[in-house]
C-alpha positions as CSV (number, residue, x, y, z in Angstrom):
1,X,-87.2,-20.9,40.3
2,X,-89.8,-20.3,42.9
3,X,-92.2,-17.2,43.2
4,X,-94.0,-16.6,46.3
5,X,-97.5,-15.0,45.7
6,X,-98.7,-13.8,48.9
7,X,-102.6,-12.5,48.8
8,X,-103.8,-9.7,51.1
9,X,-106.8,-8.0,51.9
10,X,-106.8,-3.9,51.6
11,X,-107.9,-1.7,53.8
12,X,-111.0,-1.3,51.9
13,X,-111.5,-4.9,51.4
14,X,-110.6,-5.9,48.0
15,X,-107.4,-8.4,47.1
16,X,-103.9,-7.3,46.9
17,X,-101.3,-9.5,45.9
18,X,-97.6,-9.6,46.6
19,X,-95.2,-12.0,44.5
20,X,-91.8,-12.5,45.1
21,X,-89.5,-13.8,42.7
22,X,-86.6,-16.5,44.0
23,X,-88.1,-17.0,47.1
24,X,-85.9,-19.8,49.5
25,X,-88.1,-22.8,51.0
26,X,-85.6,-22.6,53.5
27,X,-88.4,-21.6,56.2
28,X,-91.7,-24.1,57.5
29,X,-94.8,-22.8,56.4
30,X,-95.5,-22.2,59.8
31,X,-92.4,-19.9,60.4
32,X,-93.5,-18.1,56.7
33,X,-97.0,-17.3,57.8
34,X,-96.1,-15.6,61.4
35,X,-93.7,-13.4,59.5
36,X,-96.1,-13.0,56.8
37,X,-99.1,-11.9,59.9
38,X,-96.2,-9.3,61.5
39,X,-95.5,-7.6,58.1
40,X,-99.2,-6.9,58.1
41,X,-98.9,-5.1,61.2
42,X,-96.0,-2.5,60.0
43,X,-98.1,-0.2,58.2
44,X,-96.0,0.3,55.6
45,X,-97.7,0.5,52.2
46,X,-100.8,2.9,51.1
47,X,-101.7,4.3,47.8
48,X,-104.6,7.1,48.0
49,X,-105.1,6.6,51.3
50,X,-105.6,2.8,51.2
51,X,-103.5,0.8,52.8
52,X,-102.8,-2.0,51.2
53,X,-101.6,-4.9,52.7
54,X,-103.7,-5.2,56.3
55,X,-104.9,-8.7,56.1
56,X,-103.4,-11.9,55.3
57,X,-105.4,-14.3,53.1
58,X,-103.3,-17.0,52.0
59,X,-100.1,-17.4,50.4
60,X,-99.2,-19.9,47.0
61,X,-95.5,-21.1,45.8
62,X,-95.2,-21.5,42.3
63,X,-92.4,-23.3,40.8
64,X,-91.1,-22.5,37.2
65,X,-88.8,-25.7,35.8
66,X,-87.2,-24.9,32.4
67,X,-85.9,-27.6,30.3
68,X,-83.0,-27.4,28.7
């Protein structure tokens, strides 16, 4: 199982994480980065007047292997 951990900067300059579980690794890193950059332009998410996902900082793919 793969989880994508994306770190953004919010409009106050603090870090904000978004984690996507069961992430599919079909797309290239360049395609993923382009998509996440577009995500920052949407201005959909706000909490107490602070824009949550304003600038992409980095993303990490975390793989979890379970032994049977």
